[in-house]
C-alpha positions as CSV (number, residue, x, y, z in Angstrom):
1,A,-85.2,-41.8,94.5
2,K,-86.3,-44.9,96.3
3,K,-83.6,-46.5,98.3
4,K,-82.8,-49.6,96.7
5,K,-83.7,-52.9,98.8
6,K,-80.9,-54.9,100.0
7,P,-81.0,-58.4,98.4
8,K,-81.9,-61.3,100.5
9,L,-79.2,-63.9,100.1
10,L,-79.8,-66.1,103.2
11,N,-82.3,-68.6,103.7
12,K,-83.1,-70.0,107.4
13,F,-80.1,-72.6,107.4
14,D,-77.7,-70.1,106.0
15,K,-78.9,-67.5,108.9
16,T,-77.3,-70.1,111.1
17,I,-74.0,-70.2,109.8
18,K,-74.0,-66.5,109.0
19,A,-70.8,-65.6,110.9
20,E,-68.9,-68.4,109.1
21,L,-70.0,-66.9,105.5
22,D,-69.2,-63.6,106.5
23,A,-65.7,-64.6,107.5
24,A,-65.1,-66.1,104.0
25,E,-67.0,-63.3,102.1
26,K,-64.7,-60.7,104.1
27,L,-61.7,-62.5,102.4
28,R,-63.1,-62.2,99.0
29,K,-63.9,-58.3,99.5
30,K,-60.3,-58.0,100.6
31,G,-59.1,-59.3,97.4
32,K,-57.7,-62.6,99.2
33,V,-59.2,-64.6,96.4
34,E,-57.3,-67.8,97.0
35,E,-58.0,-67.9,100.7
36,A,-61.7,-66.9,100.1
37,L,-62.2,-69.8,97.7
38,R,-60.4,-72.2,100.1
39,A,-62.9,-71.0,102.8
40,F,-65.9,-71.2,100.7
41,E,-65.0,-74.6,99.3
42,A,-64.7,-75.7,103.2
43,L,-68.1,-74.3,103.7
44,V,-69.7,-76.3,100.6
45,N,-68.0,-79.6,101.9
46,Q,-69.4,-79.0,105.4
47,Y,-72.7,-77.7,104.2
48,P,-73.5,-79.0,100.7
49,Q,-77.1,-77.6,100.8
50,S,-76.0,-74.3,101.7
51,P,-76.9,-71.7,98.6
52,R,-75.0,-68.9,100.0
53,A,-71.8,-70.9,100.3
54,R,-72.2,-72.3,96.8
55,Y,-72.8,-68.7,95.6
56,G,-69.7,-67.6,97.6
57,K,-67.5,-70.3,95.9
58,A,-68.8,-69.1,92.3
59,Q,-67.9,-65.7,93.0
60,S,-64.5,-66.6,94.3
61,E,-63.8,-68.9,91.3
62,D,-65.0,-65.8,89.1
63,D,-62.5,-63.5,91.0
64,L,-59.7,-65.8,90.5
65,A,-60.6,-66.5,86.8
66,E,-60.1,-62.8,86.2
67,K,-56.9,-62.6,88.4
68,M,-55.5,-65.8,86.3
69,R,-57.0,-64.9,83.2
70,S,-58.1,-68.4,83.1
71,N,-61.1,-69.5,80.6
72,E,-61.1,-72.9,82.4
73,M,-61.6,-71.3,86.0
74,L,-64.6,-69.0,84.6
75,Q,-66.0,-72.2,83.2
76,Q,-65.9,-73.7,86.7
77,A,-67.6,-70.5,88.1
78,I,-70.3,-70.8,85.5
79,N,-71.0,-74.4,86.6
80,T,-71.0,-73.5,90.2
81,Y,-73.3,-70.4,89.6
82,D,-75.9,-73.1,88.0
83,E,-75.5,-75.3,90.7
84,V,-76.7,-72.7,93.5
85,V,-80.1,-72.4,91.6
86,S,-80.5,-76.3,91.9
87,L,-80.3,-76.4,95.7
88,P,-83.3,-76.5,97.9
89,N,-84.8,-73.3,99.4
90,V,-82.6,-70.8,97.5
91,P,-83.7,-67.2,98.0
92,S,-85.2,-65.7,95.1
93,D,-82.6,-62.8,95.0
94,L,-79.8,-65.2,95.2
95,I,-81.4,-67.1,92.0
96,K,-81.5,-63.8,90.3
97,L,-78.0,-62.8,91.1
98,S,-76.7,-66.4,90.2
99,L,-78.5,-66.8,86.9
100,K,-77.8,-63.3,85.8
101,R,-73.9,-63.5,86.6
102,E,-73.9,-67.0,84.9
103,A,-75.4,-65.5,81.7
104,D,-73.2,-62.6,81.7
105,R,-69.9,-64.6,82.1
106,Q,-71.2,-67.2,79.4
107,Q,-71.6,-64.2,77.1
108,F,-68.0,-63.1,77.9
109,L,-66.8,-66.4,77.1
110,G,-68.4,-66.1,73.7
111,R,-71.1,-69.0,74.5
112,M,-74.0,-67.0,73.4
113,R,-76.4,-70.2,73.0
114,G,-75.7,-71.5,76.6
115,S,-76.3,-67.8,77.7
116,L,-79.4,-67.6,76.0
117,V,-80.6,-70.8,78.0
118,T,-79.9,-69.1,81.2
119,L,-81.6,-66.0,80.3
120,Q,-84.7,-68.2,79.4
121,K,-84.5,-69.8,82.7
122,L,-84.6,-66.4,84.6
123,V,-87.6,-65.3,82.4
124,Q,-89.5,-68.5,83.1
125,L,-88.9,-68.1,86.8
126,F,-89.6,-64.4,87.0
127,P,-92.3,-63.7,84.3
128,S,-93.3,-60.3,85.7
129,E,-89.6,-59.0,85.9
130,T,-89.3,-57.2,82.4
131,S,-85.6,-56.1,83.1
132,F,-84.9,-60.3,82.5
133,K,-86.8,-60.0,79.4
134,N,-85.0,-57.3,78.3
135,D,-81.7,-59.0,78.9
136,L,-83.2,-62.0,76.8
137,G,-83.9,-59.8,73.9
138,V,-80.1,-58.8,73.9
139,G,-79.2,-62.2,74.2
140,Y,-81.2,-63.0,70.9
141,L,-79.6,-60.1,69.1
142,L,-76.1,-61.2,70.2
143,I,-76.9,-64.6,68.2
144,G,-78.3,-62.6,65.3
145,D,-81.9,-63.6,66.0
146,N,-83.7,-60.3,65.4
147,S,-87.0,-61.9,65.2
148,N,-87.0,-63.6,68.6
149,A,-85.6,-60.2,70.0
150,K,-88.5,-58.4,68.3
151,K,-91.0,-60.6,70.0
152,V,-89.5,-60.0,73.6
153,Y,-89.4,-56.3,73.3
154,E,-93.1,-56.3,71.9
155,E,-94.2,-58.1,75.0
156,V,-92.0,-56.0,77.3
157,L,-93.6,-52.8,75.7
158,S,-97.2,-54.4,76.1
159,L,-96.3,-54.6,79.9
160,A,-94.4,-51.6,80.4
161,P,-95.0,-49.0,77.5
162,N,-92.6,-46.6,78.8
163,D,-89.5,-49.1,79.3
164,G,-86.7,-47.0,77.5
165,F,-84.4,-49.7,77.2
166,A,-87.1,-52.0,75.4
167,K,-87.9,-48.9,73.1
168,V,-84.2,-48.3,71.9
169,H,-83.8,-51.9,71.3
170,Y,-87.1,-52.5,69.5
171,G,-86.4,-49.3,67.4
172,F,-82.7,-50.7,66.4
173,I,-84.3,-53.7,65.3
174,L,-87.1,-51.8,63.1
175,K,-84.3,-50.0,61.7
176,A,-82.3,-53.0,60.7
177,E,-85.5,-54.3,59.0
178,N,-85.4,-51.1,57.0
179,K,-88.5,-49.6,58.6
180,I,-87.0,-46.3,58.9
181,A,-89.7,-43.9,59.8
182,E,-91.5,-46.6,62.0
183,S,-88.0,-46.8,64.0
184,I,-87.6,-42.9,64.8
185,P,-90.3,-42.7,67.7
186,Y,-88.9,-45.8,69.7
187,L,-85.3,-44.7,69.3
188,R,-85.9,-41.1,70.2
189,E,-88.3,-41.6,73.3
190,G,-86.0,-44.5,74.4
191,L,-83.0,-42.2,74.4
192,E,-85.1,-39.3,76.1
193,S,-86.0,-41.8,78.8
194,G,-82.6,-41.8,80.1
195,D,-83.3,-45.5,81.4
196,P,-80.1,-47.4,82.4
197,G,-78.6,-49.0,79.2
198,T,-80.1,-46.4,76.8
199,D,-77.0,-44.0,76.5
200,D,-75.1,-46.0,73.7
201,G,-73.5,-44.7,70.9
202,R,-75.5,-47.1,68.6
203,F,-78.8,-45.5,69.3
204,Y,-77.8,-42.0,68.7
205,F,-76.0,-43.3,65.5
206,H,-79.2,-45.0,64.2
207,L,-81.8,-42.4,65.3
208,G,-79.4,-39.8,63.4
209,D,-79.0,-42.1,60.3
210,A,-82.9,-42.7,60.4
211,L,-83.9,-38.9,60.6
212,Q,-81.3,-38.1,57.8
213,R,-82.9,-40.7,55.5
214,I,-86.2,-39.1,55.8
215,G,-84.5,-35.7,55.2
216,D,-85.1,-34.5,58.9
217,K,-82.4,-32.1,59.8
218,E,-82.9,-32.8,63.7
219,A,-80.4,-35.8,62.8
220,Y,-77.5,-33.6,63.8
221,K,-79.0,-32.4,67.1
222,W,-78.9,-36.1,68.0
223,Y,-75.3,-36.4,66.5
224,E,-74.5,-33.5,68.6
225,L,-75.8,-34.9,71.9
226,G,-74.2,-38.2,70.9
227,Y,-70.7,-36.2,70.6
228,Q,-71.3,-34.5,73.9
229,R,-72.1,-37.7,75.8
230,G,-68.7,-38.9,74.5
231,H,-70.0,-41.4,72.2
232,F,-68.6,-39.8,68.8
233,A,-65.3,-38.0,68.4
234,S,-67.0,-35.1,66.9
235,V,-70.5,-34.5,65.1
236,W,-69.0,-35.3,61.8
237,Q,-66.8,-38.3,63.0
238,R,-69.1,-40.9,64.0
239,S,-67.3,-44.4,64.1
240,L,-67.9,-46.7,67.0
241,Y,-64.9,-48.6,67.2
242,N,-61.8,-46.0,67.8
243,V,-58.4,-45.7,69.2
244,K,-58.1,-42.5,71.0
245,G,-55.9,-39.6,70.2
246,L,-55.4,-40.5,66.2
247,K,-55.3,-37.5,63.9
248,A,-58.7,-36.8,62.8
249,Q,-59.6,-34.8,59.5
250,P,-61.8,-35.6,56.6
251,W,-59.4,-35.2,53.6
252,W,-55.8,-36.3,53.5
253,T,-52.7,-35.6,51.1
254,A,-50.5,-38.6,50.2
255,R,-47.6,-36.8,52.1
256,E,-49.7,-36.3,55.3
257,T,-50.3,-40.5,55.3
258,G,-46.7,-41.0,54.8
259,Y,-48.0,-43.7,52.1
260,T,-46.3,-42.0,49.1
261,E,-44.8,-45.0,47.6
262,L,-48.2,-46.7,47.6
263,V,-49.9,-43.8,46.0
264,K,-47.3,-43.1,43.6
265,S,-47.6,-46.9,42.4
266,L,-51.3,-46.9,42.0
267,E,-51.2,-43.8,39.8
268,K,-48.3,-45.0,37.9
269,N,-50.3,-48.4,37.2
270,W,-53.7,-47.0,37.0
271,K,-54.3,-48.4,33.5
272,L,-53.2,-51.6,34.3
273,I,-55.7,-51.7,37.4
274,R,-58.5,-50.3,35.4
275,D,-57.8,-52.9,32.5
276,E,-57.8,-56.0,34.7
277,G,-61.3,-54.6,36.5
278,L,-62.8,-53.9,32.9
279,A,-61.9,-57.6,31.9
280,V,-63.6,-58.7,35.1
281,M,-66.6,-56.7,34.5
282,D,-67.1,-57.8,31.0
283,K,-67.3,-61.7,32.1
284,K,-70.6,-63.2,31.5
285,Q,-70.7,-64.3,35.3
286,S,-70.0,-61.2,36.8
287,L,-67.7,-61.3,39.7
288,F,-69.1,-57.8,41.0
289,L,-71.4,-58.2,43.9
290,P,-74.3,-55.5,44.9
291,E,-73.5,-53.3,47.8
292,D,-75.2,-55.1,50.8
293,E,-75.1,-52.8,53.8
294,N,-78.2,-50.8,52.9
295,L,-76.4,-47.6,51.9
296,R,-78.0,-46.9,48.7
297,E,-81.1,-44.7,48.6
298,K,-81.5,-45.7,45.0
299,G,-79.2,-47.1,41.9
300,D,-77.0,-49.8,41.3
301,W,-73.7,-50.0,43.0
302,S,-71.6,-53.2,43.1
303,Q,-68.0,-54.1,44.3
304,F,-65.4,-56.8,43.7
305,T,-63.3,-57.7,46.8
306,L,-59.7,-58.7,46.6
307,W,-58.7,-58.3,50.2
308,Q,-61.1,-58.3,53.3
309,Q,-60.1,-57.8,56.9
310,G,-56.3,-58.4,55.9
311,R,-57.0,-61.7,54.2
312,K,-56.4,-62.3,50.3
313,N,-59.3,-63.6,48.5
314,E,-57.1,-65.9,46.2
315,N,-59.9,-66.7,43.8
316,A,-60.6,-63.2,43.1
317,C,-56.8,-62.3,42.6
318,K,-56.7,-65.2,40.0
319,S,-58.9,-62.8,37.7
320,V,-56.8,-59.6,38.3
321,P,-53.2,-61.0,39.2
322,K,-51.3,-57.9,38.2
323,T,-53.2,-55.8,40.5
324,C,-52.7,-58.1,43.1
325,G,-49.2,-58.6,42.6
326,L,-48.6,-54.9,42.8
327,L,-50.4,-54.6,46.1
328,E,-48.5,-57.4,47.7
329,R,-45.5,-54.8,48.4
330,F,-47.8,-52.6,50.6
331,P,-48.5,-54.3,53.9
332,E,-50.3,-51.0,55.2
333,A,-52.9,-51.8,52.8
334,T,-53.0,-55.9,52.4
335,G,-52.5,-56.0,56.3
336,C,-55.2,-53.8,57.3
337,R,-57.4,-55.9,59.1
338,R,-60.2,-53.1,59.4
339,G,-60.4,-52.6,55.8
340,Q,-60.8,-53.7,52.3
341,I,-59.3,-53.6,48.8
342,K,-61.7,-53.8,46.0
343,Y,-63.0,-52.2,42.8
344,S,-66.3,-50.5,43.0
345,I,-68.5,-49.7,39.9
346,M,-71.5,-47.3,40.4
347,H,-74.0,-46.7,37.5
348,P,-76.0,-43.4,36.7
349,G,-79.0,-42.8,38.9
350,T,-77.4,-43.9,42.1
351,H,-77.4,-42.0,45.7
352,V,-75.5,-43.1,48.7
353,W,-76.8,-42.2,51.8
354,P,-74.8,-40.0,54.2
355,H,-72.9,-42.7,56.3
356,T,-70.0,-43.2,58.4
357,G,-67.6,-46.1,58.6
358,P,-67.1,-48.2,61.7
359,T,-63.6,-47.2,62.9
360,N,-61.1,-44.4,62.8
361,C,-58.3,-46.9,62.4
362,R,-58.2,-46.7,58.6
363,L,-57.9,-44.2,55.9
364,R,-59.7,-44.8,52.4
365,M,-58.0,-44.4,49.0
366,H,-60.1,-43.9,45.8
367,L,-58.3,-44.5,42.6
368,G,-60.3,-42.9,39.6
369,L,-60.3,-45.6,36.7
370,V,-63.3,-44.7,34.4
371,I,-64.8,-41.2,35.3
372,P,-67.4,-39.6,33.4
373,K,-66.7,-36.1,32.6
374,E,-69.5,-34.6,35.0
375,G,-72.0,-36.0,37.4
376,C,-70.3,-37.9,39.9
377,R,-68.9,-36.3,43.2
378,I,-68.3,-37.4,46.8
379,R,-68.6,-35.4,49.9
380,C,-66.8,-35.9,53.2
381,A,-67.7,-33.8,56.2
382,Q,-68.6,-30.5,54.5
383,E,-66.3,-30.6,51.3
384,N,-67.1,-32.3,48.1
385,R,-64.6,-33.7,45.6
386,D,-64.5,-35.1,42.4
387,W,-62.7,-38.2,41.0
388,E,-59.9,-38.0,38.2
389,E,-58.8,-40.9,36.1
390,G,-55.4,-41.9,37.3
391,K,-55.5,-39.9,40.5
392,V,-55.8,-40.8,44.1
393,L,-58.4,-39.2,46.7
394,I,-57.6,-39.9,50.4
395,F,-60.2,-39.4,52.9
396,D,-61.2,-40.6,56.5
397,D,-64.1,-42.7,56.0
398,S,-65.0,-42.4,59.9
399,F,-66.3,-38.9,59.0
400,E,-69.8,-38.7,57.3
401,H,-69.6,-38.9,53.7
402,E,-72.0,-39.2,50.9
403,V,-71.9,-40.0,47.0
404,W,-73.8,-38.9,43.9
405,Q,-73.7,-40.7,40.7
406,D,-75.8,-38.4,38.3
407,A,-73.5,-39.0,35.1
408,E,-74.4,-40.3,31.8
409,S,-72.5,-43.5,32.1
410,Y,-70.9,-46.0,35.0
411,R,-68.0,-44.9,37.3
412,L,-65.3,-47.3,38.2
413,I,-62.9,-46.7,41.1
414,F,-60.4,-48.7,42.9
415,I,-60.7,-48.7,46.8
416,V,-57.5,-49.2,49.0
417,D,-58.1,-49.0,52.7
418,V,-54.6,-48.4,54.8
419,W,-54.1,-48.5,58.4
420,H,-54.1,-44.9,60.0
421,P,-50.5,-43.8,59.9
422,E,-50.3,-43.0,63.4
423,L,-51.3,-46.5,64.8
424,T,-48.2,-48.5,66.2
425,A,-46.8,-51.9,64.9
426,Q,-48.1,-53.5,68.0
427,Q,-51.8,-52.0,67.5
428,R,-51.8,-53.2,63.7
429,R,-50.8,-56.7,65.1
430,T,-53.5,-56.6,67.8
431,L,-56.5,-54.7,67.2
432,P,-59.2,-57.0,66.1
433,A,-60.7,-57.2,62.6
434,I,-63.7,-55.3,61.4
């Protein structure tokens, strides 16, 4: 491997004050953050045209922001990184480092559009550096602008056809556009390149999913590799937002979950829940919305959501007041910020692709409400089950699961997500919503 060239950070003037700059930097490297900041501030005051002193000040503010956990101080660092670039005679390596770190810190603060402007500046200043274009593509993806991200990666691949980072991201975008077969070679070749930034669980996840959708068994080779690389808990359990160490099995009994009161209540009141759901279905203005996560190969599947991410939909609950009243007693369900509570109707001729939920922090309960005699089934990992009216099935949807509806009439179930029973009260309070 070629030895990486050390970045050149000093201009002609900064070379004349190198000893002073080194002394301040030494303090910063030793973790004496406040002293380093005072030293660099003094240098900036004495030599306002010194890019290296200004950069040292920005780095010290950055370090201090981390130490104090202060967003205000971090914003100060961002401003100082920006000042570095506006000084005269700044070495190009220093411009690159300053702008890259500025964009990174802006993203950390959630200032995605500000970060995008910084990345655009980098690309304008250094048009031949594909790595900056790659970062700009990510910047567009972070604000949900896939079409501009796509243009950026097309440009990168025209300049550097073997750039693995651009390939996986381009494949990821094609997959999001539902260009399944087209996405596969980009995702595969990008992962095979081993380039920095390609070894990411999402790319294994989407390559495997794309291969499954075209009926290619090679999918499991990639899931296995993703598991070996530590991105998945197992070949079957492929959620990406996880808490380590939680009990993992595809199917659960009520007793194993500890939520027996909730299960009893659902099973005891299943007809009430069913009747309120049927009344909503019968309304002229249907409140059931089509599934919108691109999980269906074919067919008709709609849902009516009462709780989402631990938040109650007051309007929806007005239509099914008894069902919502019943659930209020069970915070493990209504407070599950990584799940939903909803009715789900699936019509004949529907197939749901094998897929995996986003997190291992929840379990999913299915209460059968209207179940045709035959033709409906669900597979979780390697085991198939059937629904029964008035009975609850419990599974961990972070494991691969698939659904078939080949009956003569519709299937209606009630879905209740609950926190994984092994999560602590603290984790339930602090885990971010999904």
